[in-house]
N, C-alpha and C positions, 0 to 999 in steps of 0.2 A: 593497506590490506593486501595480503598475499592471496590472490585469487586462484592460485594453482594447487593449493593443498588444503582446501577447506572441506568440511562435511556440512552440507547446507540443507536446510529444510525450507521450502517455500510454501507457506500456507496461503491458499488462494492462487496457486500457480497453474491451474488447469486451462487458463485462457489469457489472452492479452499480454499485458506487461509482465505479469508473474511468470507466464509460460516462457516468454522470451528470455527473461532473466535466468530462469532455471537452465535453459539451453546454453546461455552465455557462460554461466558458472561451470557447467559441465565441459564446455569447449575449452575453458581455461585450465581444466585439469582437476576440478573439484569433484567430490562425490556428492550427488544431488538427489534429494527426495522431494516429492511434491504431495501436498495435501489439498483436497478439495471435495466437492460434493458430486460432481458429474461422473457417473460410472463410465460413460463412453469416453470422456476425455482422459480419465485415469487409465483406462485400458490402452488408449493410444500412446500415452506417455510411458507406460510399462513396456510397450513394444519398442520404444526408443531407448530403453535401458535404465529409465529412472525408477527408483523406489517409489511406490505410490501408496497413499493412505487415504481412506475415506474419513472426512471430518466435516462436521457442521459447526461453525464457530458460534452459532446462536445457542448451542446446547453444551452445557458444561460437561456432562457425562461423555459426550462424543469427543470433546477436546481432550479430556483425561485419557480416554481409551486410545486415541490417536497418539498422544504423548508416550504412553506406555509401549505401544507397538513400535513407534519410531526409535525410542531409546533401546529397546530390545534388539533391534536390527542394526542401529547406528549408535553404539555407546560413545563414540568419539564426536558426536554432534557438537559443533562449535558455532554455528551461525543459523539464526532463525529469522526468516523474512516473513513479516506479517502483511499480507496483501488483501484482507477482506474489504470488499467495497461494493455497495450498491448505489446507483445514481438514479434518484426518482424525482420526477417533476411534482411540484406541490403548488396548489393555489391556496394561499393562506386566507382567502376570503371564504373558502369552503371548509367547514369543520371536518368534512370527510378526509381531509389531508392528514389527519392525525395518525391514521394507521401507517401511512407511508413514512411519517416522521418516526414512529415507534420502530418500524422495521429498519430504517436507516441507522438509528442510534444503536439498536441491538446488534446489528451486523458490523458497522464500521468502527464504532467506539468500543462497545462491550465485547465484541468479537476479538478485537485487538487485545484488550485487557485479558480476556480469558486465555488467549494463546501465550501472552507474555507471562502471566501467572503460572501457567503450566510448566514452562521451561526455565523460569528463573532459578529455582533451586538447583537444577542440573548444571547450569552454566556457572553459578556461584561455586558449587562443589569442584568444578573443573579448575576454577581460578582464572579462567580466560574464556573469551567468546564474544559474540556480537549479536545484538538485536538490530535488525533493519526494519524500522517502521515506515509505513508509506502514507503520506498525507496527500496534498494536492496544492497546486497554485490557487485553487478556489478557497483553500483555508485562509489565504492572506488577501484575496481579492474576490469577494463573494460573487456568485452567479445567481441573481435573484430568482430565476425559475426553480432552483434547487436549494432552497434555504437550509434544510436540515442536513443535506450533504455537506454544505459549506461549514455548518456548525460542527458536525461530527468530525470533519477533518481538522478544523481549528482545535478541537478538543484533543485529537490524537497528537497534534503538534505540542500542545501544552503538556500532555501526559508524557511525551517523549523527553521533554526538557526535565521534568521532575524525575522520571526514571533514571536519566543519565546522572542527575545529582545524587540520587539515592544509591546507585550502584558504584559511585566513585570509590576507588580503592579496592574493589572486588576483582578487578581484571576484566570485567564485562563492560564492553562499550555499547553505546547506543548511537546509531546512525539513522538519520531521517531522510528518506527519499521523497522529493517534492516534485512530482511530475506536472507538467502542463497538460493540455489536451494532446493526446497521442492517438494516432489513427488506428484504433482498435475498437471492437464492439460497436461499430457504427458511428463513432465519434466524427469520422471524416465526413459523414453525411450531414451533420448539423453544424460542423465547424470546419470550414475550408482551410483554416490555419493550423489544424491538428498536425503535430509532427509525425513524420514517418517513423514507424516502430523501430526499424533497423538502425536508423541514425540516432534515435533517442537512446536505444540500448547501448550502442557503441560509446556514446558520450558518458552514460552512467557508469559503465565498467571502467572507463578511463579515470573518472573521478574517484571511484571506489579504490582503485589501485594507487592513488596518490599517497605520498608519505609526507605528513600524516594524512590519514583519510579525513575529509571534512566532516564536521558534525551534521551538516545538511548537504545533501547531494542536489545541487542546483544546476541543471543544464541551462544553456544560454537562453532557451526559449521560455524559461519560467522566471527569469530575473525581473521582468516588468511586473509580474504578479507579486513576487516576494518583497520587492522594495518599493511598491507603489506609494505607501504612506511616507516613507523616507524621502522619496523623490518628488513628492507633491503632486502626483498624478492620480491619486486614489479616487477622489470625487469624480473627476471626469471619466475615469475608466468604469466606475460603477454605473454612472449614468449611461454610458455607451452599452454596457452589458444589460442594463435594465430594459433596453429595447427588445430583448429576447423574451420578455414577458408575453409578447404577442403569440408565442408558441403555446401558451396555455389555452385549453378549451374555453371558448367564450370570451377571450380577450382580444382576438384578432381585430375586431372592429374598433 
């Protein structure tokens, strides 16, 4: 992927990994727009020179309005990065967890689908372009305190695979970014092994620039998650990660 001459939209790019990737694409020479919900973050990014668009991925009308606004300003848009993601703890012994599950699926999975659906006709008409979906190492190696997060990201992985097959021959490619824990949004407080954001982003951009670009962007720190079943480490690693269930209220004892 030529990173120096793209027109990129990062949906969910107002913080964390998305914001850093937006900055990296811009630094490489691409034109970059960011979509998100936080007015304050969008205002900050506008001051940095990014195009900014308000969008709520759980609302189809909001996604459609954002698409129309983006394409009116950036008719040459060729790269759409879908970053929607919420990580919520759930105690599956408590039926009240269902609302967290609903929110997680509606944001992480359905939000991704809404964004992809909105921009697929445009990219097909262009005859070229790229969707970059974002899953997680947790899609391949579940983290038991966040069961629906793991399920939603596993679903986005499967959806990305199917999308790639269905878009074959259109000129539109699908690249799946699979982050491990990265030191953003407080991840470093609960996971001392979270990767520094700067190093993670550097490795991601290097992999994106490879020829050919891999179907899955796997930094070194996520390989143990992605290939746990193949490597025969899956059961032991899930057992280790299950110790974190003590972080759920009422489980510490």
